[in-house]
Every structure is written in C-alpha cells, then in structure tokens.
VOLUM-331433 format. One record per residue (C-alpha): residue number from 0; residue in three letters; z, y negated, x. Coordinates in nm, 3 decimals. Layout:
<rec><pos>NUM</pos><code>ALA</code><w>Z</w><v>Y</v><u>X</u></rec>
...
***
This chain:
<rec><pos>0</pos><code>LYS</code><w>0.727</w><v>1.985</v><u>0.840</u></rec>
<rec><pos>1</pos><code>ALA</code><w>0.572</w><v>1.679</v><u>0.681</u></rec>
<rec><pos>2</pos><code>SER</code><w>0.384</w><v>1.894</v><u>0.427</u></rec>
<rec><pos>3</pos><code>ALA</code><w>0.699</w><v>2.094</v><u>0.352</u></rec>
<rec><pos>4</pos><code>ALA</code><w>0.893</w><v>1.775</v><u>0.284</u></rec>
<rec><pos>5</pos><code>VAL</code><w>0.629</w><v>1.654</v><u>0.038</u></rec>
<rec><pos>6</pos><code>LEU</code><w>0.611</w><v>1.996</v><u>-0.132</u></rec>
<rec><pos>7</pos><code>ILE</code><w>0.990</w><v>2.029</v><u>-0.173</u></rec>
<rec><pos>8</pos><code>ILE</code><w>1.021</w><v>1.683</v><u>-0.326</u></rec>
<rec><pos>9</pos><code>PHE</code><w>0.719</w><v>1.744</v><u>-0.550</u></rec>
<rec><pos>10</pos><code>VAL</code><w>0.866</w><v>2.068</v><u>-0.687</u></rec>
<rec><pos>11</pos><code>SER</code><w>1.195</w><v>1.892</v><u>-0.757</u></rec>
<rec><pos>12</pos><code>MET</code><w>1.017</w><v>1.611</v><u>-0.947</u></rec>
<rec><pos>13</pos><code>VAL</code><w>0.739</w><v>1.795</v><u>-1.132</u></rec>
<rec><pos>14</pos><code>TYR</code><w>0.955</w><v>1.860</v><u>-1.441</u></rec>
<rec><pos>15</pos><code>TRP</code><w>0.959</w><v>1.485</v><u>-1.506</u></rec>
<rec><pos>16</pos><code>ALA</code><w>0.584</w><v>1.439</v><u>-1.447</u></rec>
<rec><pos>17</pos><code>PRO</code><w>0.510</w><v>1.285</v><u>-1.794</u></rec>
<rec><pos>18</pos><code>ASP</code><w>0.794</w><v>1.035</v><u>-1.750</u></rec>
<rec><pos>19</pos><code>ILE</code><w>0.673</w><v>0.942</v><u>-1.402</u></rec>
<rec><pos>20</pos><code>PHE</code><w>0.322</w><v>0.883</v><u>-1.533</u></rec>
<rec><pos>21</pos><code>HIS</code><w>0.455</w><v>0.669</v><u>-1.819</u></rec>
<rec><pos>22</pos><code>LEU</code><w>0.642</w><v>0.458</v><u>-1.564</u></rec>
<rec><pos>23</pos><code>LEU</code><w>0.320</w><v>0.413</v><u>-1.365</u></rec>
<rec><pos>24</pos><code>ALA</code><w>0.124</w><v>0.322</v><u>-1.678</u></rec>
<rec><pos>25</pos><code>LYS</code><w>0.383</w><v>0.076</v><u>-1.811</u></rec>
<rec><pos>26</pos><code>PRO</code><w>0.210</w><v>-0.241</v><u>-1.674</u></rec>
<rec><pos>27</pos><code>MET</code><w>-0.112</w><v>-0.140</v><u>-1.850</u></rec>
<rec><pos>28</pos><code>LEU</code><w>0.062</w><v>-0.040</v><u>-2.174</u></rec>
<rec><pos>29</pos><code>ASP</code><w>0.252</w><v>-0.369</v><u>-2.184</u></rec>
<rec><pos>30</pos><code>ALA</code><w>-0.073</w><v>-0.567</v><u>-2.139</u></rec>
<rec><pos>31</pos><code>LEU</code><w>-0.268</w><v>-0.384</v><u>-2.410</u></rec>
<rec><pos>32</pos><code>PRO</code><w>-0.287</w><v>-0.546</v><u>-2.756</u></rec>
<rec><pos>33</pos><code>LYS</code><w>-0.058</w><v>-0.408</v><u>-3.024</u></rec>
<rec><pos>34</pos><code>GLY</code><w>-0.189</w><v>-0.078</v><u>-3.157</u></rec>
<rec><pos>35</pos><code>SER</code><w>-0.399</w><v>-0.002</v><u>-2.847</u></rec>
<rec><pos>36</pos><code>HIS</code><w>-0.329</w><v>0.295</v><u>-2.625</u></rec>
<rec><pos>37</pos><code>MET</code><w>-0.463</w><v>0.492</v><u>-2.331</u></rec>
<rec><pos>38</pos><code>ILE</code><w>-0.698</w><v>0.784</v><u>-2.388</u></rec>
<rec><pos>39</pos><code>VAL</code><w>-0.786</w><v>1.122</v><u>-2.233</u></rec>
<rec><pos>40</pos><code>THR</code><w>-1.155</w><v>1.204</v><u>-2.192</u></rec>
<rec><pos>41</pos><code>ASP</code><w>-1.112</w><v>1.516</v><u>-1.980</u></rec>
<rec><pos>42</pos><code>VAL</code><w>-0.991</w><v>1.841</v><u>-2.136</u></rec>
<rec><pos>43</pos><code>THR</code><w>-0.737</w><v>1.901</v><u>-1.857</u></rec>
<rec><pos>44</pos><code>GLY</code><w>-0.665</w><v>1.534</v><u>-1.790</u></rec>
<rec><pos>45</pos><code>SER</code><w>-0.336</w><v>1.525</v><u>-1.982</u></rec>
<rec><pos>46</pos><code>PHE</code><w>-0.203</w><v>1.800</v><u>-1.752</u></rec>
<rec><pos>47</pos><code>PHE</code><w>-0.347</w><v>1.720</v><u>-1.412</u></rec>
<rec><pos>48</pos><code>VAL</code><w>-0.313</w><v>1.339</v><u>-1.413</u></rec>
<rec><pos>49</pos><code>PRO</code><w>0.070</w><v>1.342</v><u>-1.443</u></rec>
<rec><pos>50</pos><code>ILE</code><w>0.076</w><v>1.612</v><u>-1.174</u></rec>
<rec><pos>51</pos><code>LYS</code><w>-0.130</w><v>1.391</v><u>-0.943</u></rec>
<rec><pos>52</pos><code>VAL</code><w>0.100</w><v>1.096</v><u>-1.010</u></rec>
<rec><pos>53</pos><code>THR</code><w>0.404</w><v>1.309</v><u>-0.932</u></rec>
<rec><pos>54</pos><code>LEU</code><w>0.242</w><v>1.429</v><u>-0.609</u></rec>
<rec><pos>55</pos><code>MET</code><w>0.178</w><v>1.067</v><u>-0.512</u></rec>
<rec><pos>56</pos><code>ALA</code><w>0.540</w><v>0.979</v><u>-0.589</u></rec>
<rec><pos>57</pos><code>ALA</code><w>0.660</w><v>1.275</v><u>-0.383</u></rec>
<rec><pos>58</pos><code>PHE</code><w>0.449</w><v>1.159</v><u>-0.090</u></rec>
<rec><pos>59</pos><code>VAL</code><w>0.599</w><v>0.810</v><u>-0.111</u></rec>
<rec><pos>60</pos><code>VAL</code><w>0.953</w><v>0.949</v><u>-0.120</u></rec>
<rec><pos>61</pos><code>ALA</code><w>0.878</w><v>1.181</v><u>0.174</u></rec>
<rec><pos>62</pos><code>LEU</code><w>0.692</w><v>0.913</v><u>0.369</u></rec>
<rec><pos>63</pos><code>PRO</code><w>0.976</w><v>0.853</v><u>0.621</u></rec>
<rec><pos>64</pos><code>VAL</code><w>0.959</w><v>1.220</v><u>0.721</u></rec>
<rec><pos>65</pos><code>VAL</code><w>0.578</w><v>1.211</v><u>0.739</u></rec>
<rec><pos>66</pos><code>ILE</code><w>0.579</w><v>0.898</v><u>0.956</u></rec>
<rec><pos>67</pos><code>TYR</code><w>0.848</w><v>1.039</v><u>1.182</u></rec>
<rec><pos>68</pos><code>GLN</code><w>0.653</w><v>1.363</v><u>1.231</u></rec>
<rec><pos>69</pos><code>ILE</code><w>0.342</w><v>1.165</v><u>1.327</u></rec>
<rec><pos>70</pos><code>TRP</code><w>0.538</w><v>0.965</v><u>1.582</u></rec>
<rec><pos>71</pos><code>ALA</code><w>0.711</w><v>1.279</v><u>1.709</u></rec>
<rec><pos>72</pos><code>PHE</code><w>0.366</w><v>1.425</v><u>1.776</u></rec>
<rec><pos>73</pos><code>VAL</code><w>0.260</w><v>1.112</v><u>1.965</u></rec>
<rec><pos>74</pos><code>ALA</code><w>0.593</w><v>1.060</v><u>2.147</u></rec>
<rec><pos>75</pos><code>PRO</code><w>0.534</w><v>1.303</v><u>2.440</u></rec>
<rec><pos>76</pos><code>GLY</code><w>0.245</w><v>1.084</v><u>2.554</u></rec>
<rec><pos>77</pos><code>LEU</code><w>0.449</w><v>0.764</v><u>2.553</u></rec>
<rec><pos>78</pos><code>TYR</code><w>0.664</w><v>0.599</v><u>2.818</u></rec>
<rec><pos>79</pos><code>GLN</code><w>1.039</w><v>0.582</v><u>2.770</u></rec>
<rec><pos>80</pos><code>HIS</code><w>1.036</w><v>0.212</v><u>2.672</u></rec>
<rec><pos>81</pos><code>GLU</code><w>0.762</w><v>0.290</v><u>2.419</u></rec>
<rec><pos>82</pos><code>LYS</code><w>0.963</w><v>0.574</v><u>2.264</u></rec>
<rec><pos>83</pos><code>LYS</code><w>1.236</w><v>0.325</v><u>2.176</u></rec>
<rec><pos>84</pos><code>LEU</code><w>0.996</w><v>0.177</v><u>1.922</u></rec>
<rec><pos>85</pos><code>ILE</code><w>0.985</w><v>0.493</v><u>1.711</u></rec>
<rec><pos>86</pos><code>VAL</code><w>1.291</w><v>0.435</v><u>1.490</u></rec>
<rec><pos>87</pos><code>PRO</code><w>1.225</w><v>0.063</v><u>1.426</u></rec>
<rec><pos>88</pos><code>LEU</code><w>0.861</w><v>0.139</v><u>1.352</u></rec>
<rec><pos>89</pos><code>VAL</code><w>0.940</w><v>0.420</v><u>1.109</u></rec>
<rec><pos>90</pos><code>VAL</code><w>1.188</w><v>0.201</v><u>0.922</u></rec>
<rec><pos>91</pos><code>SER</code><w>0.964</w><v>-0.107</v><u>0.917</u></rec>
<rec><pos>92</pos><code>THR</code><w>0.649</w><v>0.090</v><u>0.827</u></rec>
<rec><pos>93</pos><code>TYR</code><w>0.817</w><v>0.260</v><u>0.532</u></rec>
<rec><pos>94</pos><code>SER</code><w>0.986</w><v>-0.059</v><u>0.411</u></rec>
<rec><pos>95</pos><code>LEU</code><w>0.669</w><v>-0.267</v><u>0.427</u></rec>
<rec><pos>96</pos><code>PHE</code><w>0.466</w><v>0.004</v><u>0.252</u></rec>
<rec><pos>97</pos><code>LEU</code><w>0.717</w><v>0.010</v><u>-0.034</u></rec>
<rec><pos>98</pos><code>ILE</code><w>0.716</w><v>-0.370</v><u>-0.051</u></rec>
<rec><pos>99</pos><code>GLY</code><w>0.337</w><v>-0.367</v><u>-0.071</u></rec>
<rec><pos>100</pos><code>MET</code><w>0.338</w><v>-0.113</v><u>-0.354</u></rec>
<rec><pos>101</pos><code>SER</code><w>0.611</w><v>-0.305</v><u>-0.538</u></rec>
<rec><pos>102</pos><code>PHE</code><w>0.412</w><v>-0.626</v><u>-0.499</u></rec>
<rec><pos>103</pos><code>ALA</code><w>0.111</w><v>-0.454</v><u>-0.657</u></rec>
<rec><pos>104</pos><code>TYR</code><w>0.314</w><v>-0.295</v><u>-0.938</u></rec>
<rec><pos>105</pos><code>PHE</code><w>0.527</w><v>-0.592</v><u>-1.043</u></rec>
<rec><pos>106</pos><code>LEU</code><w>0.290</w><v>-0.883</v><u>-0.977</u></rec>
<rec><pos>107</pos><code>VAL</code><w>-0.071</w><v>-0.773</v><u>-0.932</u></rec>
<rec><pos>108</pos><code>PHE</code><w>-0.090</w><v>-0.517</v><u>-1.214</u></rec>
<rec><pos>109</pos><code>PRO</code><w>0.046</w><v>-0.744</v><u>-1.492</u></rec>
<rec><pos>110</pos><code>THR</code><w>-0.170</w><v>-1.034</v><u>-1.373</u></rec>
<rec><pos>111</pos><code>VAL</code><w>-0.492</w><v>-0.832</v><u>-1.350</u></rec>
<rec><pos>112</pos><code>PHE</code><w>-0.441</w><v>-0.638</v><u>-1.675</u></rec>
<rec><pos>113</pos><code>SER</code><w>-0.355</w><v>-0.949</v><u>-1.877</u></rec>
<rec><pos>114</pos><code>PHE</code><w>-0.659</w><v>-1.123</v><u>-1.730</u></rec>
<rec><pos>115</pos><code>MET</code><w>-0.893</w><v>-0.836</v><u>-1.820</u></rec>
<rec><pos>116</pos><code>VAL</code><w>-0.749</w><v>-0.794</v><u>-2.171</u></rec>
<rec><pos>117</pos><code>SER</code><w>-0.805</w><v>-1.165</v><u>-2.237</u></rec>
<rec><pos>118</pos><code>TYR</code><w>-1.174</w><v>-1.111</v><u>-2.158</u></rec>
<rec><pos>119</pos><code>ASN</code><w>-1.201</w><v>-0.840</v><u>-2.424</u></rec>
<rec><pos>120</pos><code>GLU</code><w>-1.057</w><v>-1.045</v><u>-2.710</u></rec>
<rec><pos>121</pos><code>PRO</code><w>-1.352</w><v>-1.289</v><u>-2.747</u></rec>
<rec><pos>122</pos><code>LEU</code><w>-1.587</w><v>-0.989</v><u>-2.750</u></rec>
<rec><pos>123</pos><code>GLY</code><w>-1.390</w><v>-0.812</v><u>-3.020</u></rec>
<rec><pos>124</pos><code>ALA</code><w>-1.374</w><v>-0.505</v><u>-2.797</u></rec>
<rec><pos>125</pos><code>ASP</code><w>-1.080</w><v>-0.264</v><u>-2.778</u></rec>
<rec><pos>126</pos><code>MET</code><w>-0.950</w><v>-0.181</v><u>-2.432</u></rec>
<rec><pos>127</pos><code>SER</code><w>-0.863</w><v>0.190</v><u>-2.421</u></rec>
<rec><pos>128</pos><code>THR</code><w>-0.851</w><v>0.301</v><u>-2.060</u></rec>
<rec><pos>129</pos><code>ASP</code><w>-0.885</w><v>0.666</v><u>-1.962</u></rec>
<rec><pos>130</pos><code>ILE</code><w>-0.570</w><v>0.786</v><u>-1.784</u></rec>
<rec><pos>131</pos><code>ASP</code><w>-0.771</w><v>0.943</v><u>-1.499</u></rec>
<rec><pos>132</pos><code>LYS</code><w>-0.957</w><v>0.618</v><u>-1.428</u></rec>
<rec><pos>133</pos><code>TYR</code><w>-0.631</w><v>0.426</v><u>-1.449</u></rec>
<rec><pos>134</pos><code>LEU</code><w>-0.477</w><v>0.660</v><u>-1.193</u></rec>
<rec><pos>135</pos><code>SER</code><w>-0.774</w><v>0.608</v><u>-0.961</u></rec>
<rec><pos>136</pos><code>PHE</code><w>-0.739</w><v>0.230</v><u>-0.993</u></rec>
<rec><pos>137</pos><code>ALA</code><w>-0.362</w><v>0.241</v><u>-0.940</u></rec>
<rec><pos>138</pos><code>MET</code><w>-0.383</w><v>0.462</v><u>-0.630</u></rec>
<rec><pos>139</pos><code>THR</code><w>-0.657</w><v>0.247</v><u>-0.476</u></rec>
<rec><pos>140</pos><code>THR</code><w>-0.453</w><v>-0.068</v><u>-0.537</u></rec>
<rec><pos>141</pos><code>PHE</code><w>-0.131</w><v>0.086</v><u>-0.408</u></rec>
<rec><pos>142</pos><code>LEU</code><w>-0.299</w><v>0.201</v><u>-0.089</u></rec>
<rec><pos>143</pos><code>ALA</code><w>-0.471</w><v>-0.134</v><u>-0.041</u></rec>
<rec><pos>144</pos><code>PHE</code><w>-0.149</w><v>-0.333</v><u>-0.074</u></rec>
<rec><pos>145</pos><code>GLY</code><w>0.063</w><v>-0.072</v><u>0.104</u></rec>
<rec><pos>146</pos><code>PHE</code><w>-0.159</w><v>-0.076</v><u>0.413</u></rec>
<rec><pos>147</pos><code>THR</code><w>-0.205</w><v>-0.453</v><u>0.392</u></rec>
<rec><pos>148</pos><code>PHE</code><w>0.168</w><v>-0.504</v><u>0.424</u></rec>
<rec><pos>149</pos><code>GLU</code><w>0.160</w><v>-0.299</v><u>0.747</u></rec>
<rec><pos>150</pos><code>VAL</code><w>-0.018</w><v>-0.583</v><u>0.927</u></rec>
<rec><pos>151</pos><code>PRO</code><w>0.300</w><v>-0.711</v><u>1.102</u></rec>
<rec><pos>152</pos><code>VAL</code><w>0.368</w><v>-0.361</v><u>1.237</u></rec>
<rec><pos>153</pos><code>VAL</code><w>0.012</w><v>-0.329</v><u>1.370</u></rec>
<rec><pos>154</pos><code>VAL</code><w>0.033</w><v>-0.669</v><u>1.539</u></rec>
<rec><pos>155</pos><code>VAL</code><w>0.367</w><v>-0.590</v><u>1.704</u></rec>
<rec><pos>156</pos><code>VAL</code><w>0.250</w><v>-0.248</v><u>1.828</u></rec>
<rec><pos>157</pos><code>LEU</code><w>-0.071</w><v>-0.390</v><u>1.974</u></rec>
<rec><pos>158</pos><code>VAL</code><w>0.121</w><v>-0.660</v><u>2.161</u></rec>
<rec><pos>159</pos><code>ARG</code><w>0.406</w><v>-0.432</v><u>2.269</u></rec>
<rec><pos>160</pos><code>LEU</code><w>0.174</w><v>-0.169</v><u>2.413</u></rec>
<rec><pos>161</pos><code>GLY</code><w>-0.028</w><v>-0.435</v><u>2.592</u></rec>
<rec><pos>162</pos><code>MET</code><w>-0.351</w><v>-0.349</v><u>2.410</u></rec>
<rec><pos>163</pos><code>VAL</code><w>-0.405</w><v>-0.708</v><u>2.299</u></rec>
<rec><pos>164</pos><code>THR</code><w>-0.238</w><v>-1.027</v><u>2.420</u></rec>
<rec><pos>165</pos><code>LEU</code><w>-0.057</w><v>-1.256</v><u>2.181</u></rec>
<rec><pos>166</pos><code>ALA</code><w>-0.284</w><v>-1.543</v><u>2.285</u></rec>
<rec><pos>167</pos><code>LYS</code><w>-0.592</w><v>-1.338</v><u>2.192</u></rec>
<rec><pos>168</pos><code>LEU</code><w>-0.451</w><v>-1.258</v><u>1.847</u></rec>
<rec><pos>169</pos><code>LYS</code><w>-0.389</w><v>-1.627</v><u>1.787</u></rec>
<rec><pos>170</pos><code>GLU</code><w>-0.740</w><v>-1.704</v><u>1.905</u></rec>
<rec><pos>171</pos><code>VAL</code><w>-0.901</w><v>-1.471</v><u>1.648</u></rec>
<rec><pos>172</pos><code>ARG</code><w>-0.695</w><v>-1.612</v><u>1.360</u></rec>
<rec><pos>173</pos><code>PRO</code><w>-1.001</w><v>-1.769</v><u>1.185</u></rec>
<rec><pos>174</pos><code>TYR</code><w>-1.181</w><v>-1.434</v><u>1.187</u></rec>
<rec><pos>175</pos><code>VAL</code><w>-0.872</w><v>-1.265</v><u>1.044</u></rec>
<rec><pos>176</pos><code>ILE</code><w>-0.860</w><v>-1.512</v><u>0.756</u></rec>
<rec><pos>177</pos><code>VAL</code><w>-1.228</w><v>-1.452</v><u>0.674</u></rec>
<rec><pos>178</pos><code>GLY</code><w>-1.174</w><v>-1.078</v><u>0.707</u></rec>
<rec><pos>179</pos><code>ALA</code><w>-0.877</w><v>-1.093</v><u>0.471</u></rec>
<rec><pos>180</pos><code>PHE</code><w>-1.090</w><v>-1.242</v><u>0.194</u></rec>
<rec><pos>181</pos><code>VAL</code><w>-1.372</w><v>-0.995</v><u>0.260</u></rec>
<rec><pos>182</pos><code>ILE</code><w>-1.133</w><v>-0.700</v><u>0.239</u></rec>
<rec><pos>183</pos><code>SER</code><w>-0.970</w><v>-0.834</v><u>-0.077</u></rec>
<rec><pos>184</pos><code>ALA</code><w>-1.313</w><v>-0.877</v><u>-0.239</u></rec>
<rec><pos>185</pos><code>VAL</code><w>-1.398</w><v>-0.513</v><u>-0.163</u></rec>
<rec><pos>186</pos><code>VAL</code><w>-1.076</w><v>-0.337</v><u>-0.268</u></rec>
<rec><pos>187</pos><code>THR</code><w>-0.964</w><v>-0.547</v><u>-0.567</u></rec>
<rec><pos>188</pos><code>PRO</code><w>-1.115</w><v>-0.596</v><u>-0.915</u></rec>
<rec><pos>189</pos><code>PRO</code><w>-1.389</w><v>-0.862</v><u>-0.940</u></rec>
<rec><pos>190</pos><code>ASP</code><w>-1.163</w><v>-1.148</v><u>-1.043</u></rec>
<rec><pos>191</pos><code>ILE</code><w>-1.048</w><v>-1.433</v><u>-0.822</u></rec>
<rec><pos>192</pos><code>MET</code><w>-0.681</w><v>-1.394</v><u>-0.909</u></rec>
<rec><pos>193</pos><code>SER</code><w>-0.640</w><v>-1.038</v><u>-0.778</u></rec>
<rec><pos>194</pos><code>GLN</code><w>-0.845</w><v>-1.124</v><u>-0.469</u></rec>
<rec><pos>195</pos><code>LEU</code><w>-0.617</w><v>-1.416</v><u>-0.389</u></rec>
<rec><pos>196</pos><code>LEU</code><w>-0.310</w><v>-1.200</v><u>-0.450</u></rec>
<rec><pos>197</pos><code>LEU</code><w>-0.426</w><v>-0.972</v><u>-0.168</u></rec>
<rec><pos>198</pos><code>ALA</code><w>-0.592</w><v>-1.218</v><u>0.073</u></rec>
<rec><pos>199</pos><code>ILE</code><w>-0.311</w><v>-1.474</v><u>0.084</u></rec>
<rec><pos>200</pos><code>PRO</code><w>-0.032</w><v>-1.221</v><u>0.160</u></rec>
<rec><pos>201</pos><code>LEU</code><w>-0.257</w><v>-1.064</v><u>0.424</u></rec>
<rec><pos>202</pos><code>CYS</code><w>-0.291</w><v>-1.399</v><u>0.603</u></rec>
<rec><pos>203</pos><code>ILE</code><w>0.083</w><v>-1.469</v><u>0.571</u></rec>
<rec><pos>204</pos><code>LEU</code><w>0.173</w><v>-1.123</v><u>0.702</u></rec>
<rec><pos>205</pos><code>TYR</code><w>-0.058</w><v>-1.171</v><u>1.001</u></rec>
<rec><pos>206</pos><code>GLU</code><w>0.123</w><v>-1.494</v><u>1.087</u></rec>
<rec><pos>207</pos><code>PHE</code><w>0.457</w><v>-1.318</v><u>1.040</u></rec>
<rec><pos>208</pos><code>GLY</code><w>0.340</w><v>-1.043</v><u>1.276</u></rec>
<rec><pos>209</pos><code>LEU</code><w>0.250</w><v>-1.303</v><u>1.538</u></rec>
<rec><pos>210</pos><code>LEU</code><w>0.594</w><v>-1.458</v><u>1.500</u></rec>
<rec><pos>211</pos><code>ILE</code><w>0.776</w><v>-1.127</v><u>1.547</u></rec>
<rec><pos>212</pos><code>ALA</code><w>0.543</w><v>-1.011</v><u>1.827</u></rec>
<rec><pos>213</pos><code>ARG</code><w>0.669</w><v>-1.294</v><u>2.051</u></rec>
<rec><pos>214</pos><code>PHE</code><w>0.989</w><v>-1.093</v><u>2.098</u></rec>
<rec><pos>215</pos><code>TYR</code><w>0.799</w><v>-0.778</v><u>2.197</u></rec>
<rec><pos>216</pos><code>VAL</code><w>0.565</w><v>-0.912</v><u>2.462</u></rec>
<rec><pos>217</pos><code>PRO</code><w>0.586</w><v>-0.660</v><u>2.753</u></rec>
<rec><pos>218</pos><code>LYS</code><w>0.751</w><v>-0.780</v><u>3.071</u></rec>
<rec><pos>219</pos><code>GLN</code><w>0.553</w><v>-0.809</v><u>3.392</u></rec>
<rec><pos>220</pos><code>ASP</code><w>0.709</w><v>-0.504</v><u>3.553</u></rec>
<rec><pos>221</pos><code>GLU</code><w>0.630</w><v>-0.287</v><u>3.249</u></rec>
<rec><pos>222</pos><code>THR</code><w>0.270</w><v>-0.410</v><u>3.250</u></rec>
<rec><pos>223</pos><code>ALA</code><w>0.237</w><v>-0.332</v><u>3.620</u></rec>
<rec><pos>224</pos><code>ALA</code><w>0.381</w><v>0.016</v><u>3.568</u></rec>
***
C-alpha cells in the first residue's frame, strides 16, 4: 500500500518533472554568478535526474501513508495505550520531517552555496555543478536534516515506551551535544557554517524532546503491566 501510494503520486507528477527539478535547483542557480549554469556530464542525466527528483517529491508527499503503514504493521505487537500514540506520531513525524527539509532548502542551501561560490571568485574558477552531483548533495542534505528534526519524536517514544528514563536522557546530554557536532561534521559540507546549522538545531531539538517527554512518562501501573 505504501509503494502504491508513492507510485500513484509519482505518475501524477512526472509530467512536471523538469519544473520540479528547477524548483529544487533554484537555491544553487540563485547563488551562481551571472552567466553561470548547471551542466550535464552523463548522456542520460537530463532525463533521469528530473525523474529521480520527482520520485523523491512523490515519496515526500506520500510519506504520511508510508509512515502509517509502518505503524500499522507494528501495531498488533503494541499494548492498547501504546496504540494511541500512532496518530500523534504519524502527524508529528511527517511535520518535523517537512520542517527539516524546509530548513535545509530555505536556510542551509543558500548559505552553503553562497559560501562556496565566494571561495571560487578569488581563484578565478567557474562553478558549474553537474545536475546529478547536485541531486546527490540535495538528497543527502534533505535526509540529514529531515531525520535530525525527528529527534523530539525519538525521545518521546523512548520515554513513553519505558525503554529509557527521562533522567537518563538528561544525564547523557553532554554526549548528545558532542555527537551532534560529530554527525554534522560527517553529513554536511566541510565548512563551519553548515556544520553549525545542523549541530545547533539538533541540540535544541533534543532539549525540546526532553521538555515534551515529561508529559509522556509512563505511569507506575503501566510500567508494572
């Protein structure tokens, strides 16, 4: 059912694949110097890259259905009070993923691209990025920020299911902060600005998750059961 949802939405969007790719590439095109443009180094790149972008967009649109199907598969193994979490989790997971992608698109992309273009000017080098490599960079960044913004959901689920206590999560806060900067250094470009744009929100979202998790601490009778 999840695959069917993605396929149906993809088929309905594929006609506008070039426009969807242009929308994805807009932050890069706006940052490039006047007269510069993106290039195609693969013979079939101009066809398959927009198709891949459209497939990614279809997956994002169908994500509520995909998440619900995953939870529906897991639901038979959950207790009744745990099943009540399904709808809030689907809504919050999808919303936070979109917020993470939007954060990357509207803030991280312009900042990173402007920063990298400024490095090329003193060298007298033209920045002409291949559309396939740009797609790879964009997808990696979207996934990194999308999953990063799921931290509050992970924290709440761990506390609600009794897997980890709230006190323990507060205790490991220093390790989380160090881990946030390590993760940002691995998944972002090698400039301090983009690393900070991922690490700082990750730390803030962890604190937000701890704040929300206080309302989902399991009661004693549920823990005993």
